[in-house]
C-alpha positions in Angstrom: 0.0 0.0 0.0 2.8 2.4 0.8 4.2 2.8 -2.8 0.6 3.5 -4.0 0.2 6.2 -1.4 3.5 7.8 -2.4 2.6 7.7 -6.1 -0.8 9.2 -5.3 0.8 12.1 -3.4 3.3 12.7 -6.3 0.4 12.7 -8.7 -1.6 15.1 -6.6 1.4 17.5 -6.2 2.1 17.4 -9.9 -1.5 18.3 -10.7 -1.4 21.1 -8.1 1.7 22.5 -9.6 0.1 22.5 -13.1 -2.9 24.4 -11.7 -0.6 26.8 -9.9 1.3 27.4 -13.1 -1.9 28.6 -14.8 -3.2 30.4 -11.7 0.0 32.4 -10.9 2.4 32.4 -13.8 0.6 32.4 -17.2 0.1 36.0 -18.6 1.0 37.6 -15.3 2.3 40.8 -16.9 -0.6 42.0 -18.9 -1.5 44.7 -16.3 1.3 47.2 -15.4 2.4 47.7 -11.8 -0.1 49.4 -9.5 0.7 51.8 -6.7 1.5 49.1 -4.1 3.7 47.1 -6.4 5.5 50.3 -7.5 6.3 51.1 -3.9 7.7 47.7 -3.3 9.7 47.4 -6.5 11.1 50.9 -6.4 12.5 50.0 -2.9 14.0 46.9 -4.3 15.5 48.8 -7.2 17.2 51.3 -4.9 18.5 48.4 -2.7 20.4 47.2 -5.8 21.4 50.7 -7.1 22.6 52.0 -3.7 23.7 48.6 -2.3 21.8 49.4 0.9 20.1 46.3 2.0 19.6 46.9 5.7 18.0 50.3 5.6 15.7 50.3 2.6 14.8 53.5 0.9 12.1 54.7 -1.5 12.9 57.6 -3.7 15.9 58.3 -1.5 14.0 58.4 1.8 14.0 55.6 4.4 11.2 53.1 4.0 10.9 51.2 7.2 7.1 50.6 7.2 7.5 47.0 6.0 10.1 44.4 7.1 12.7 43.7 4.3 12.5 40.0 3.5 10.2 40.3 0.4 12.2 43.3 -0.7 15.4 41.3 -0.5 13.8 38.7 -2.7 12.7 41.3 -5.1 16.2 42.8 -5.1 17.7 39.3 -5.9 15.2 39.0 -8.8 16.3 42.5 -10.0 19.9 41.4 -9.9 19.1 38.4 -12.1 16.6 40.1 -14.4 16.5 43.9 -14.1 13.2 45.8 -14.9 11.2 42.6 -15.4 7.8 42.9 -13.8 6.8 39.4 -14.8 9.9 38.0 -13.0 9.0 39.9 -9.9 5.5 38.5 -10.1 6.9 35.0 -10.6 8.5 35.3 -7.1 5.1 36.1 -5.7 3.7 33.1 -7.7 6.3 30.8 -6.1 5.2 32.0 -2.6 1.5 31.4 -3.6 2.5 27.9 -4.8 4.2 27.2 -1.5 1.0 28.3 0.3 -1.0 25.7 -1.8 1.5 23.0 -1.1 1.6 23.7 2.6 -2.2 23.6 2.8 -2.1 20.2 1.1 0.4 19.0 3.7 -1.6 20.5 6.6 -4.9 18.8 5.6 -3.1 15.5 4.9 -1.5 15.6 8.3 -4.9 16.2 10.0 -7.2 14.1 7.9 -4.7 11.2 6.9 -6.5 11.4 3.5 -4.4 12.6 0.5 -7.5 13.0 -1.7 -9.3 15.4 0.6 -6.1 17.3 1.1 -5.7 17.5 -2.7 -9.2 18.9 -3.2 -8.7 21.5 -0.5 -5.4 22.7 -2.0 -7.0 22.7 -5.4 -9.7 25.0 -4.1 -7.1 27.4 -2.6 -5.2 27.5 -5.9 -8.3 28.6 -7.8 -9.7 31.2 -5.3 -10.0 34.7 -6.7 -8.1 36.5 -4.0 -5.3 34.0 -3.9 -4.9 34.2 -7.7 -4.7 38.0 -7.7 -2.2 38.1 -4.8 -0.1 35.4 -6.4 0.0 37.5 -9.6 1.2 40.8 -8.1 4.4 41.8 -6.4 2.8 42.5 -3.0 4.1 41.2 0.3 0.9 39.7 1.9 1.4 36.4 0.0 4.8 35.9 1.5 3.9 36.4 5.2 0.9 34.1 5.0 2.8 31.4 3.0 5.6 31.3 5.6 3.1 31.2 8.4 1.2 28.3 6.9 4.5 26.5 6.7 5.0 27.2 10.4 1.5 25.8 11.1 2.4 22.6 9.2 5.6 22.0 11.2 3.7 22.9 14.4 1.1 20.3 13.7 3.8 17.7 12.8 5.6 18.4 16.1 2.4 18.0 18.2 1.3 14.9 16.2 4.3 12.8 17.2 5.5 11.7 20.6 8.7 12.9 22.0 10.2 16.4 22.0 10.4 16.8 18.1 13.1 19.4 18.3 13.5 19.6 14.5 9.8 20.4 13.8 9.6 23.0 16.5 12.8 24.7 15.3 11.4 24.8 11.8 8.1 26.2 13.2 10.1 29.1 14.9 12.1 29.7 11.7 9.0 30.0 9.5 7.2 32.2 12.1 10.3 34.5 12.0 10.3 34.6 8.2 6.6 35.5 8.3 7.4 38.4 10.7 10.3 39.5 8.5 7.8 39.6 5.6 5.1 41.8 7.1 5.5 42.1 10.8 2.8 40.7 13.1 0.0 40.7 10.4 0.0 36.9 9.9 0.4 36.2 13.6 -2.9 38.0 14.2 -4.9 37.0 11.2 -3.7 33.4 10.7 -1.7 32.0 13.6 -3.9 33.0 16.6 -7.2 31.8 15.0 -5.5 28.5 14.0 -4.1 28.0 17.6 -7.5 28.7 19.1 -9.3 26.3 16.7 -6.6 23.6 17.0 -6.5 23.6 20.8 -10.3 23.4 21.0 -10.7 20.7 18.4 -7.6 18.4 18.7 -6.6 18.8 22.4 -2.9 18.1 21.6 -0.6 16.9 24.3 2.4 19.1 25.3 4.0 16.4 27.5 7.8 16.5 27.0 7.6 19.4 24.5 8.0 22.5 26.7 11.8 22.8 26.1 11.4 22.5 22.3 8.5 25.0 22.4 10.8 27.5 24.3 13.4 26.9 21.6 10.8 27.5 19.0 9.9 30.9 20.6 13.6 31.8 20.8 14.2 31.0 17.2 11.2 33.0 16.2 12.3 36.0 18.2 15.9 35.8 16.9 14.7 35.7 13.3 12.0 38.2 13.7 13.6 41.0 15.7 17.2 41.2 14.7 16.3 43.7 11.9 14.0 45.9 14.1 16.8 46.0 16.7 19.3 47.0 14.0 16.9 49.8 12.9 16.4 50.9 16.5 20.1 51.2 17.1 21.1 52.9 13.9 17.9 54.8 12.9 16.1 55.1 16.2 14.1 58.3 15.7 12.9 57.3 12.3 12.1 53.8 13.4 10.0 55.0 16.4 8.2 57.4 14.1 7.3 54.6 11.6 6.2 52.3 14.5 3.8 55.0 15.8 2.6 55.7 12.3 1.9 52.1 11.4 0.1 51.4 14.7 -2.1 54.5 14.3 -2.9 53.4 10.7 -4.6 50.3 12.1 -6.9 52.6 14.0 -7.4 55.7 11.7 -6.6 54.6 8.1 -9.3 53.0 5.9 -11.6 52.7 8.8 -14.7 50.6 8.1 -17.6 49.4 10.2 -17.2 46.0 11.9 -19.6 44.3 9.4 -17.5 45.4 6.4 -16.3 41.9 5.8 -19.8 40.4 5.5 -19.1 39.9 1.7 -16.0 37.7 2.5 -17.2 34.7 0.4 -16.8 36.8 -2.8 -13.0 36.6 -2.3 -13.3 32.9 -3.2 -14.5 33.8 -6.6 -16.0 30.9 -8.4 -16.3 29.0 -5.1 -18.2 31.7 -3.3 -21.6 30.0 -3.2 -20.0 26.6 -2.2 -18.2 28.4 0.6 -21.5 29.9 2.0 -23.3 26.5 1.9 -20.3 24.7 3.4 -20.5 26.9 6.5 -23.9 25.5 7.6 -22.4 23.5 10.4 -25.6 22.0 12.0 -26.4 20.3 8.7 -23.0 19.2 7.4 -21.5 17.9 10.7 -23.6 14.7 10.6 -22.9 14.2 6.9 -19.2 14.6 7.4 -19.1 12.3 10.3 -19.9 9.5 7.8 -16.7 10.1 6.0 -14.7 10.6 9.3 -14.0 14.3 8.5 -16.3 15.9 11.1 -13.4 16.9 13.4 -11.3 18.7 10.7 -14.6 20.3 9.5 -15.3 21.7 12.9 -11.7 22.8 13.1 -11.9 24.7 9.8 -15.2 26.3 10.8 -13.7 27.5 14.1 -10.6 28.7 12.3 -12.8 30.6 9.8 -15.1 32.2 12.4 -12.3 33.3 14.8 -10.2 34.7 11.9 -13.2 36.7 10.6 -14.0 38.0 14.1 -10.4 39.2 14.7 -10.1 40.8 11.3 -13.5 42.6 11.9 -12.2 44.0 15.2 -9.4 46.0 13.5 -10.8 49.4 12.4 -8.6 49.4 9.3 -10.1 47.1 6.7 -9.2 46.2 3.1 -10.5 43.2 1.0 -7.0 42.0 0.5 -6.7 41.5 4.3 -9.1 38.6 3.8 -6.4 36.5 2.1 -5.7 34.4 5.3 -9.4 33.7 5.7 -9.3 31.7 2.4 -7.0 29.1 3.9 -9.6 27.6 6.3 -12.2 28.6 3.7 -10.6 26.3 1.2 -10.8 23.5 3.8 -14.5 24.2 4.3 -15.2 24.0 0.6 -12.8 21.1 0.0 -14.4 18.8 2.6 -17.9 19.7 1.2 -16.8 18.7 -2.3 -15.0 15.6 -1.1 -18.3 14.5 0.5 -19.9 14.6 -3.0 -16.9 12.8 -4.5 -16.8 10.1 -1.9 -19.4 8.0 -3.7 -21.7 7.8 -0.7 -25.5 8.0 -0.9 -26.3 11.7 -1.6 -29.7 12.9 -0.6 -31.9 14.6 -3.2 -31.7 18.0 -1.5 -27.9 17.8 -1.5 -27.9 17.0 -5.2 -30.2 20.0 -5.7 -27.8 22.2 -3.8 -24.8 20.9 -5.8 -26.7 21.6 -9.1 -27.6 25.1 -8.0 -23.9 25.9 -7.3 -22.8 24.3 -10.5 -25.5 25.9 -12.6 -24.2 29.4 -11.7 -20.8 28.3 -12.9 -22.4 26.9 -16.1 -23.9 30.3 -16.8 -20.5 31.9 -16.4 -19.0 29.5 -18.9 -21.8 30.2 -21.4 -21.6 33.9 -20.9 -17.9 34.1 -21.5 -17.8 33.7 -25.4 -20.8 36.2 -25.6 -18.9 38.8 -23.6 -15.8 38.3 -25.6 -17.7 38.7 -28.9 -19.5 41.9 -27.7 -16.5 43.6 -26.2 -13.6 42.4 -28.4 -14.6 40.6 -31.6 -17.0 43.3 -32.8 -14.3 45.9 -32.2 -11.6 43.8 -34.0 -9.6 43.6 -30.8 -9.5 39.8 -30.7 -8.2 37.4 -33.3 -10.8 35.1 -34.7 -8.6 32.0 -34.3 -8.2 32.7 -30.5 -11.9 33.5 -30.2 -12.8 30.2 -32.0 -10.5 28.3 -29.6 -12.1 29.9 -26.5 -15.6 29.2 -27.9 -14.7 25.5 -28.5 -13.2 25.1 -25.0 -16.2 26.8 -23.4 -18.7 24.8 -25.5 -17.0 21.5 -24.5 -16.8 22.5 -20.8 -20.4 23.6 -20.8 -21.6 20.4 -22.5 -19.6 18.2 -20.1 -20.7 20.2 -17.0 -24.4 20.2 -18.1 -24.3 16.4 -18.7 -22.6 15.8 -15.4 -25.0 17.8 -13.2 -28.3 17.3 -15.0 -27.9 13.6 -15.5 -29.9 11.3 -13.2 -26.7 10.2 -11.6 -24.7 13.3 -11.0 -21.0 12.8 -12.0 -19.3 14.9 -9.3 -15.7 14.2 -10.6 -16.4 15.5 -14.1 -18.3 18.5 -12.7 -15.3 19.5 -10.5 -12.9 18.9 -13.4 -15.0 21.2 -15.6 -14.8 24.0 -13.0 -11.0 23.6 -12.8 -10.9 23.5 -16.6 -12.8 26.7 -16.8 -10.3 28.4 -14.6 -7.5 27.2 -16.8 -9.2 28.4 -19.9 -9.8 31.9 -18.4 -6.2 32.2 -17.1 -4.6 30.6 -20.2 -6.7 32.2 -23.0 -8.9 35.0 -21.7 -6.6 37.1 -19.6 -4.9 38.9 -22.5 -8.2 40.0 -24.3 -9.8 40.8 -20.9 -6.9 43.1 -20.1 -7.5 45.1 -23.3 -10.8 46.1 -21.9 -9.1 48.1 -19.2 -5.5 48.8 -20.5 -4.8 52.2 -21.9 -3.5 51.6 -25.5 -2.1 55.1 -25.6 0.0 54.5 -22.5 3.5 56.0 -23.0 5.5 54.9 -20.0 8.2 57.0 -18.5 10.3 53.8 -18.3 11.6 54.8 -21.8 13.9 57.3 -20.1 16.0 54.3 -19.0 17.0 53.8 -22.6 18.1 57.3 -23.3 21.9 57.5 -22.9 22.1 61.3 -22.3 19.9 60.9 -19.1 21.8 58.1 -17.4 24.2 60.3 -15.4 22.0 63.3 -14.8 20.1 63.8 -11.5 16.3 63.9 -11.7 14.1 66.5 -10.0 10.4 67.3 -10.0 8.6 70.6 -9.4 8.2 71.2 -5.7 4.5 71.6 -4.9 3.4 69.1 -7.6 2.6 65.5 -6.6 5.1 62.9 -7.5 3.5 59.5 -8.0 5.7 56.6 -6.9 4.8 54.8 -10.1 7.0 57.3 -12.0 9.9 56.6 -9.6 9.6 52.9 -10.2 9.2 53.1 -14.0 12.0 55.5 -14.4 14.2 53.6 -12.0 15.6 56.9 -10.7 15.4 58.9 -7.4 13.4 62.1 -8.2 14.0 64.9 -5.7 11.8 68.0 -5.3 13.2 71.3 -6.6 12.0 74.9 -6.0 12.2 76.2 -9.6 11.4 79.7 -8.4 14.8 79.9 -6.7 17.0 80.8 -9.7 20.2 80.4 -7.8 19.2 76.9 -6.6 18.2 75.9 -10.1 21.5 77.1 -11.6 23.5 75.2 -8.9 21.8 71.9 -9.9 22.5 72.2 -13.7 22.5 70.1 -15.7 19.6 68.0 -14.6 16.3 66.3 -15.7 13.1 68.0 -14.8 9.8 66.0 -14.4 6.8 68.4 -14.5 3.1 68.5 -15.0 3.5 71.1 -17.8 6.3 71.7 -20.4 9.4 73.1 -18.8 9.5 76.1 -21.1 6.2 77.2 -19.7 7.7 77.1 -16.1 11.2 78.5 -16.7 12.7 81.3 -18.7 14.1 79.6 -21.8 16.4 82.6 -22.4 18.4 81.8 -19.3 18.8 78.1 -19.7 18.9 75.6 -22.5 15.7 73.4 -22.3 15.6 70.2 -24.2 12.2 68.5 -24.0 12.5 64.7 -24.0 8.8 63.9 -24.2 5.4 63.7 -22.6 4.8 60.4 -20.7 1.4 59.0 -19.7 1.8 56.2 -17.1 -1.9 55.6 -16.7 -2.7 52.0 -17.4 -6.4 52.8 -17.1 -8.1 54.2 -20.2 -8.6 57.9 -20.6 -12.4 57.6 -20.1 -12.0 55.7 -16.9 -12.8 57.4 -13.6 -9.5 55.9 -12.3 -7.5 57.8 -15.0 -5.1 60.0 -13.0 -3.7 63.2 -14.5 -0.8 63.1 -11.9 0.6 60.2 -13.9 1.0 62.4 -17.0 4.3 64.2 -16.9 6.8 66.0 -19.2 10.5 65.2 -19.0 13.0 67.8 -20.0 16.8 68.3 -19.7 18.0 71.7 -18.4 21.5 72.9 -19.1 23.6 76.1 -19.0 22.8 78.0 -22.1 25.7 77.9 -24.5 27.0 81.2 -25.8 28.9 81.8 -29.1 32.4 83.0 -28.5 33.6 86.1 -30.5 37.2 86.6 -31.6 
């Protein structure tokens, strides 16, 4: 039996990696970097340019709001492949893939069932919020991936007799890596809810494990706090200022009411309705006891509820903060789907519930070619050959899904396969044309200044009083300082330099005093001009100012 189990696990992991490839890596660069990515990647670029890895800067100023581990990873990627947004997002994709693999290992350890762990991990890999976070160079995916790794090793340590020093040390290490990724965020949103749910449900024994637990805590503290201690010693005032600023942001920034997260199932995307129905604990607990999964189901429900309560207590709320909630959510949905796949006698009302969930997905599959035709084919923005391929895939998937759910005997395996197939079609074939619906075709990025030799050794300035968007700093890969252009002596002392301004430089400065060479007008908006998100602050003129040359006379 053992070789078969190992081969099943290898097969499951191979399929998970294939799904993760489509979820996180395929066409991950069709949307330019947003504000948050620009902040992160500009910091990484300056790490490389200034060789300052311990005190990160953004546009020349200390940026200590976030711990540096993901920025170090981004800096390493920048060393290998400079100015590659897709490569930076590949790193986030690797972190998301690790999260999926760790969930597979966690559920397998708790359930002793590789199939249910495969289904749960498959759900996580195809959740909307996970896909989006695994496709963008943001740091949330790193801290939660490392923390889920810590949770896996913690479960391993408590599931075996004896001290289990190795697993506890790995737990402390991964906790520390999570802290170095985004501070205490994952401790609060993921680890504490897990510990509460785990202790209530599994009642683990700590006999003979206190010394390794102390070692785990010490490892966690050493890995977590050496960088904050360094900052406190060498940049004390700034570090204290940032600590106060970040703590106050949790109370005063993006403040939402406590019920703001009521729409949390939407973050699961295509699995939203399944997630809602899987949370009806009084009904499902008896059903899941038949397949010996009632305990892990109760554990996942408690984990979900406690996590949701803790996140709701924090005044600052953003939908991306719900990412850790999707981890126990994937277990909820995965166990529910495994119940259908288990081959047991399914009641008629349960079949009806399954058909309702899948019928909504069927409507999405059928609507996809229609939407592509109306928005792209009619406007000649989508190749007929690609449209025909998408139509064929959607027709085949819709036919299989309809047959599997409306047949007298519902084929749950084929239905689940159709849903995953739909996700692969959307990610593999539809992301590029879908991006054209939002992308500004007239975008003229300031990144082109990187290729102009005459600008390489000149300092960059922007007009003091105008807003400088960090996207411009990232795309230009330059530090852009403010300059008071009304102070003629100051301007003259900086010559020659590059000026970034909202209007042409010759309308701001006296062209008779200095030589003004306009390089171009750059529009860094990736949103279309008719979009309400189109931002004029991302449109800037770039000019070179030099001392005006005078003809010498004999």
